[in-house]
Residue, then its C-alpha position, 0 to 999 in steps of 0.5 A: m572438265k570431263k564431267t561437264l563435257w559428258a553432261t553437255a553431250w548427254l543433254l544434246a543427245a537427249a534433245i535430239p528427236l527420236d527420228t534422227h537416231i534411225a541412221a545410227k545403227p550401221q551393222v548387219p547382225p553377226g553371221v548374216k551373209t545375205a545382202a541387207p534389204p533396201y530401206t531408208s532411214a526416213q522410211a524407218a522413221r515413218g515406221q517408228r512413228l507408226v509403231k509408237e501410234h498403233c503398235s506400242a500398246c501390245h509390242r511396246e516401242d522397243l518391239r522387245s516385250g509386251e503381249g505381242d512379243i513374236g520375236l520382232s527384235d534381237a535374238q529371236f528375230l532371225q529365228y522367227w523371220g529369217v527365211t520368211p519373205l518380207g512380204v509375208l511380214a508386211r501382209l501380216i502387219q497390214t491385215t491383222m494389226p493393230v489387233d483391235n483395229p485390223n486392216t486399217l494400215t495401208l501397205q505403205q504403212a506396213t512396209d514402213v513398219v517392216a523398215f523400222v523392224l529391220w532398223k531395230n535389228y541392226y540392218p543398215a539403212g540405204t538409199r532405196e526404200l523397201p517397195a510397198d509391193l507384195k510381189a517385190l517384198n516376197r522376193i526378199q528374205l533376210q537369210t538363205a536356208e543354209e544361213h538359217l540352219q547355221l543360226f540354229v546350229a549355233l544356238a544349239k551349241k550355246 
């Protein structure tokens, strides 16, 4: 009976479209005390589709490996991007990606990709979208300088 229930649950989970999983990661990374940046699960889903269409050749869909591995997910993410304003990341994506066709994504698309990156790094989705506005995005950082320093101290102790 248990095997049948698990098999049924697994089949149902596998049948759910990828975009519906966006709301399933509710945790802020450990040690991060600043407020989570605003983005919605719908925005992250749009970003996920863009990554699949435009970015996965270099970064893979999981953002964890490939030629373009610049710390977009997991442990390296905050090391690379913790104190960098999100506007810098969005502008970098907009102006240099995809590498074989740069400057083809709109600022809204680049911002949606940033929302997906946040979701991949366990920042919880909220009710407001990340704004497609560089001035507003440049006011958003994921860590304070003190939190960033504490991250490096913790990593050095490992």
